[in-house]
N, C-alpha and C positions, 0 to 999 in steps of 0.2 A: 406507440403513437407515431413514431418516426417512419414506420413502414406501412402506414396507412395512406391510401390514395383516393382521390375524388375522380369520379367519372361523370360526364354530363352529355346530354343529348338535347340540343337546342333547336326548336322549331320557331315558326312565326308566332304561334299562339301560346305554347307552353315550353317551359324549361324543366327538364327532368334530371335529377341528380341522384347519385348513390355513392357508397363507399366500398372499396375493395382492399384486401391485403395485396401488397405488391407481389406479383407472381401468380396471383389467383384471378380467376374470372367469376368467382362467386360474389354477387353484389348484395349488399344489405343497406338498410336505412334509406330506401328509395322514397323520393319525394317528388311530386309534380307541382310546379309553381306556375301560376298564371302570369304571363309577361306583362299584362296590363297593370299588375300590382307593383311594378318596378320601373324605374326610369332608365335602367341600363342593365346589360348582362352582368357587369361587374357588381352591381347592387344585388342582383338576384343570387349570384354565387356567394357573395358575402353574407347574405341573409341565411342561406343554407348552412354555411360553415359556422356562423355565429350561434345558430340554433342548436348546434351539436357541441358547442364548447370547444371547438378545435382551434388551436393556436399555431399549429405547424403540421404540414403534411409532407410525406416523402415525394409525392408526385401528383399530378392531375392531368387528365386527358379529356378534352371536350370536343364533341362532334357538332358541327353547325350546318344548317341548311343554307349553303351558299358556297361560292368559291373561296379558297383559303390562301390564294397567292397574294404576295405583297405584304407590306408592313402593317397597313391598316385594313382590316377585314370587316365586311358588312354582311348582315343577314339579307337574304333575297326578299323575304316577305315581311320584314319589319325594319323600321328606321333605327337600327342599333349598329354602331360601329365600335371597334375595339382593336387592341393589339394583343399579341401573345403575352407581352410583359404585363399589361394591365390585368389580364385574366390570371396570370400566374400570381400576381400580388393579391388579387381578390381571393384566390384559393389558398393563400398562405402556403404555397407549394414550393419545394426546392427545384423540382423539374416540371416542365409543362410541355404538352403536345396538343396542337390544334389540328383537327381532322375535318375533312368534308363528311357530311352525313353518310354518303354511300361508300366512301373509303372505310369508315368505321364499320358499316354493315358487311363490306367484303372481308375485313379482318376478323369479323365474328364467325364466319362460316365454318372454320375447322372446329369451333367450340360449341356449335349447335348439335344437339343430339336428343334422342328420345322424344319426349313430348314437346320439344322446341319446334319441331317441324312435322308436316304431313307430307308423305311421299305420293306423287302421282306418277306411277309407271317408271320404266327404266330399271336399271340394275345398280347395285351398290358397287362403286368403282373399286377395282382390285388394288389400286395404288393411288397416291396423290396425283391429281390432275387439275387442269385449269377449271376454275369455277367462275360463274358469273352470278351477280345479283341484280335484279331490276325490280322496280316497284312503282306502280301507278298510285299516286296520291294527289297532292296539289300539283305536282309536276310528274314527269316520268324519268326517274333517275336510273343510273346503271354504274356498276363498277366490276372489274375483273380481278380475280385473285389467282396469281400464278405461283406454282411451287418453285422454290430455288434449288439449284443443283446440290447444294450442301445442307439442305434442310431449311425450314422456315418458309415464309411466304412474302410476296410483294403484291400490294394493292395498286391497281391501275384504274384511274377514273375514265369514265366513258360518257357519251352524250346521245344515247339511243333515243331520247325524247325529241331530238331535233332531226331525225331522219324522216324521209317521206313516208307517210302512212301507206302500208302495203295493201293496195286494193287488187283484187283478182277477178271480180265479176262485174258485169254491167250494173247490177243493182248497187254494189259497193261504190263504183265510180260515181253513180248519180247521187248517192248519199253523201259522199265526200264533196262533190261539187256544190250541193245545196248548202253545206256547212262552210264553204270557202268564201273568202272575200277576194274580189278581183284584184290581180296583181300581187297577192300575198301568198307565199308558199304555205300549204297546209301540212303541218308537222304531226308526227305521231302523238305528241303530248296534247295536241289540240283535241284529240279524241280519247286517248287512253289515259285519262285522269278523271278525278271527280268532276271537275268542270266540264270536261269532254263528254262524260256520260250524260250530263244534263243537256249539253248542246245536241248530242245525238238524239236524245229523246224528244226535245222540242222541235227538231227538224222533221220528224216523221209523225208526231202525234197531231191528230186533227184538232183536238181540244186538250192541250196539256193540263192534266190534273195534278201532276207532281211538280213541286216548286224547288226542291233541292236534290242533289245527288243521292242523299240518304233516302229520300222518299222514293226516288226512281228504283233504287236497289230493293227497298222493302216491297214495293208493289210488284217488281219483277219476281222476286223470290216467292211472294205469296200468290202469284198468278192472277192478280186482280186488275191488271192494266195491260192489255195486249201490246200496246206500243212500248211499255216498259220492258215486257218480256222479250220483245224483238230487239230492243236496244241492248239488253244485257247479253243476249245471245251473240250479237254482232260484236260487242265489246270483247267478249271472250274469244271470238274468232280472231280478231286483230291482235289481242294480247298473245294468243298462241302463235300466230304467225311471226310477230316481232320477236318473241322468245326463241322460236326455232331459228330465225335468221341470225339472231345474236349468237346462239349456241353453235351454229354451223360456222359463222365467221371466225369465232374464237376457238373452235374445236374444244368446247367446254365439256370434256369427258368426265370431269369431276362433278358436274351437276349444274343445273339452273335453279336459282333460288328466287322466289317471288316474295317481295317485302312490301311494306306499307299497310294502310288500313283497309284497302278494298279487298285484296286477295284472301285474307282470312275469313272475310264475311261471305264469300262465295265459294269457299273451298269444296263444299259438297257438289256444287255444279261443275267445278273444275274436275272433280273426280269422276263424275258420272256422265258428263256430256261429251262434246266433240273436241275438247281442248287438246287432249293427248294425241289424237289422230292428226289434227291440223298441225300441231307442233312438229311432228316427225314427217310431214308430207314434203319430201325433198327429192321425189323422183328416183333417179338412178342411185342417189346417195342416201336413200331412206334407211338403209342398213346401218349407216353411221349414227343416225339419230336414235334408233330404237333403244340402245343400251343406256342413253344419257338420262339420268334421273332428273325429275323436276320435284322441287320441294317448296311447299308453302310455309313460310316462317310464321308460326303462331305465337312464339315467345313475345311477350308484350314489350320487352326492352332489349332487343338484340344488339343495338348500338353500344350498350354498356359493355357487352363482352368484347366488342371490337376495340373500345377504348382501353379496357383492361389489358387486352393483348398488346396494344401499342405501348402501354406502360411497361409491360414485362419485357419488351424488346430492349 
């Protein structure tokens, strides 16, 4: 019992929990709990622990969707605030680690293998190299994972969602201009997110028939709505360009990983369409990009592996 640890991945809608043996990334007893059923994160953690009859844990690591600086931490998309100590007590854990969600995703990357990912081009790196993970979902998050000289890894947070959306053609410029509000910078995550996908669609559809990002995706993949098809194609173009820019900036020879809920649902289009060629379009330095592999994370709970790795440290 004393060498058992709790891992958690907390979003605005759901809290996901599991158990690992300290030193392992193999997760068991996974549960997804609706946040609306609890008044606080401490209550949600406590319910999970109590349901399994746990009275003491060696450690706990929880990843949350929001910044983790300061003593009091708040979720970005839910009115929950907490401290590290309050979560440690709720988890009845001796040690506790609080991580940002993309920090946890970055720490999971060395532990993803086999069916956890789908590779889109590039080559397997011959040695440990800088990796980046980015993911369009509610927002557009990013983190970098850098190898340390004496072994191990360091996760570095990033803010790719707040860079300027990279337009390259007259049509793209007009599209972005129609989506923009006067005097307000248009950021990448204003387009390359679930909400951005819907905004893109509504901007070009004469009579928008789709009402949610999920409906836009389904209609695009089924080919039943021309505006949805065009929207998804442009979404992939901008995602490829942002991914390539981030890879070039960080010299991410260890690979680019696409996380979140959208990328796995369009993985076949990413594999068969123009994503890879746009990703490595870098003129004189295209040869630098060609070996860099891109992976789509299809593991349902990758942040758990990152939390487990943080505990093992």
